N, C-alpha and C positions, 0 to 999 in steps of 0.2 A: 503493499500500499503505498503509497506515494503521497508527503506530511503537505497538507493543506498552505501554501505561501502565503503568507500574509509581509506586505508593505509600511513601512515605517520610516519617510523619506519626511525629508525637511532644509530649511535652514543649519547654518554652523547656529551653536548653542543651542536648539531648539528645545532640547531633555526627548529624543529619541530615542538613546540611551537609556533614559531611565523610562520612558515610555513601557517597555523592551518589555528592562527588568520588571520593571505596574503588575502588564499584563501576562508576566508570565508564572504569577506568584499568586494571579487572580484566579486564573484560565487553570492550574495547579491546583489548588484549590478545592476544584469545582473535578478533577476526574481527571481531564485532560495531558494528553504528554503530549510536552514542549519543547520543542531545542530552539533555542536565541540564535542565530546568527552576527555573533557581531562585526561591526565594521571594518571596515579587510583593511582597507591604508591603516586606519594606527597600528595593527600588525607587521605589515607594508613599512611602511617608517622608522620601522621603531633602531626596527639596525642600520643607521642611511641618514644621510641628509636627504632632511628637508627644501629640495629645489626639484623639483614637478617641471616634465615632460613632456608633453604628452601622448607617451611611450609608456611613460611611471602609468599618467591614466587608464590605460587600456592594459597595463599586467593586476591595475585596483578591481578592473569592472571584470578581467577573467577572476582574481583572486577569490572577491568579492561571489562569483556563482562556482567556484569550485568548491568552498565552503560552503552553500547551498548546495552542494550537488551532498560531500558531503554528510550531509543530517540530516538530510533531507525522508532515507531508512529510518528515524534514530525517533519518532515521536511523527503523535499527531496534523500539532500545527509550531509550520517553522515562524519566528520570527523573526525577522529581514532588516536587520539595526541600516536603515542605506542598504543603494542598491546601485546598479548598472546609470537610472538616474538621472542617482547622486555623481554618480563620474560623468555622462554629457554635460550635468548643468558646469560642472565644477571644471568643461577641459574648455565650452564653449566662452567664460567669466573672463578663463586661463587664456586659453588659445587663442576667443576668434572664433572658435571653428572644434565640430565635432572628428573625426576621421572617421568615413565612412567605414571604417572598424569597430568603431570602439560602437557609431549612430546603429551595425548590428547583433548588435549584444543589447542592442534597449529593449527590453520585452517588458514593457509595462502590466501589458492585456495577462502575460503570465497567473500573475496571481487574482490572487482571489478572493483581494482586501486590497487597499492601500492608506491608509492612516498617513491624509498632509499634517505635523504639527508643527501649530506657531511659533514664530518668532518675536511673541508678549512675554515670554521671560526675558530677566536683565541674564546680556549676552558676558560668559564669561572666557578666563584667556585659557589659552590653548594651546602648544607648539604651529596642531594646527588650521588652525582658525584665525582666518585671515581677515573677518568682511564683518566688522558694528556695526557700523552704521549701515550696513547696503542689508539689513537680517530680510527689513519688508519686501524690499525687491525682490533679492534672493526670490521670499517664498511666491510671488510674480509669476518668475518666472518656471519654480516648480505647480503650483498651481495654471501655466499659460499650455504648458505639456505635460499635464496629466490634460487637459480641456483637449485636447490636441488630438492623444491619443485615444479620442474616448473611452478614456477611462473613470470608471463611480469612484472618488477616495470621497472619504467621511474627513475633515478637517476638521479637531485639536485643539481647546486653546484653554487660558487660563488655568488653575490650580492642578495638580498632580489628580488627585478627586475628582476635579471638575471630567478631563481630558480623556481618562478611568470610564469614567460614566458615560460620555459620549458614545467612548469610541463601545460600551459596551453590545446599542441594539442592530450594528454592526456585523460583531462578532453574535450576537445569539443567530440571527437569519445564514447564516456556517454551520453554529454549533448551538441545533435547539436544542440542544440537555439542557441548557446555560439556562442559572433561573434570573428570574427576573434583574437587575442590576438595584441594588440594597449598601451603605453608603458602607455598612459590613464584607460585602462581601469580594 
């Protein structure tokens, strides 16, 4: 059985990793086997200097997909903390264009659900982050890309609890065994 893949995307420092962790805990509490696919760029740059080039973005996209594939058989639900869409937008912002090979890997329709995190929480410094003042603009790029791909997505904003509560109805459509969300879910 292949896992149900859920994409968690959005601009930098918008709570994607926190959301993935919160969703994993909530789903596991209801008996759903979950695996979180971390943002591959973090592993990629863990032992190399952060001087991205188009070849790096393509390697990160491939690594992100390989990480998803490696975990797909281990859980009912895969929570993907970033996807190739992030790489595509990153390439377009950093280099003005995404290479055809990268565009070919970007398949947002392959996810059963896409959660788009808003940039309404405080920006936190991280060596891989570089656009603290452009997060709303970046959010617009994500929204436009998802709209252009005709992908249904759920925008999540507010506190951690508000984001979890907003994601829950979309999760219930995919996993009808889940109860109605309440603050203790």
